[in-house]
C-alpha positions as CSV (number, residue, x, y, z in Angstrom):
1,M,6.6,1.6,-54.2
2,S,3.5,1.8,-52.0
3,I,0.7,4.2,-52.6
4,C,1.8,6.1,-49.4
5,E,5.1,7.0,-51.0
6,D,3.3,9.1,-53.6
7,C,1.0,10.9,-51.1
8,I,1.4,14.5,-50.0
9,Y,0.9,13.4,-46.4
10,Y,3.8,11.0,-46.4
11,A,6.7,12.9,-44.9
12,Y,10.1,12.2,-43.2
13,D,9.9,12.3,-39.3
14,E,13.2,13.1,-37.7
15,E,12.1,11.8,-34.3
16,Y,11.3,8.3,-35.7
17,D,14.1,8.5,-38.4
18,D,11.5,7.2,-40.9
19,Y,8.7,8.2,-43.2
20,T,5.3,8.5,-41.6
21,C,1.8,9.6,-42.5
22,E,1.1,13.2,-41.3
23,Q,-2.6,12.7,-41.4
24,D,-4.2,12.2,-38.0
25,L,-6.5,9.3,-38.0
26,D,-9.0,8.6,-35.3
27,E,-9.1,5.3,-33.5
28,D,-11.7,3.7,-35.8
29,E,-10.0,5.0,-39.0
30,M,-6.6,3.6,-37.9
31,A,-8.1,0.2,-37.0
32,A,-9.8,0.0,-40.4
33,F,-6.5,1.0,-42.1
34,L,-4.4,-1.5,-40.2
35,E,-6.9,-4.3,-40.8
36,K,-7.1,-3.4,-44.5
37,R,-10.9,-3.1,-44.4
38,R,-10.7,-0.2,-46.8
39,N,-9.5,-0.5,-50.3
40,S,-7.8,2.8,-50.3
41,C,-6.9,5.6,-47.9
42,P,-9.6,8.3,-47.7
43,F,-6.9,11.0,-47.3
44,Y,-4.7,9.9,-50.1
45,H,-3.7,12.8,-52.5
46,P,-1.2,12.0,-55.2
47,G,1.6,14.2,-56.3
48,N,4.4,16.3,-55.1
49,A,3.3,18.5,-52.1
50,D,5.3,21.5,-53.3
51,Y,3.7,21.4,-56.7
52,Y,0.2,20.9,-55.3
53,L,0.5,23.8,-52.9
54,A,2.1,26.1,-55.6
55,G,-0.8,25.3,-57.9
56,K,-3.2,26.6,-55.2
57,Q,-1.6,30.0,-55.1
């Protein structure tokens, strides 16, 4: 399991028929991510999205 699979921004996209990251990265951030210049994603947030949002209410 990748770290993305546990992130609240990782969601199923019906258009691509696959899971994708919903966080919009700018060109520099995407290049750094693809080249693995970062040790971790700056937008990663662990946990179930429904549980996280319910906790904020």
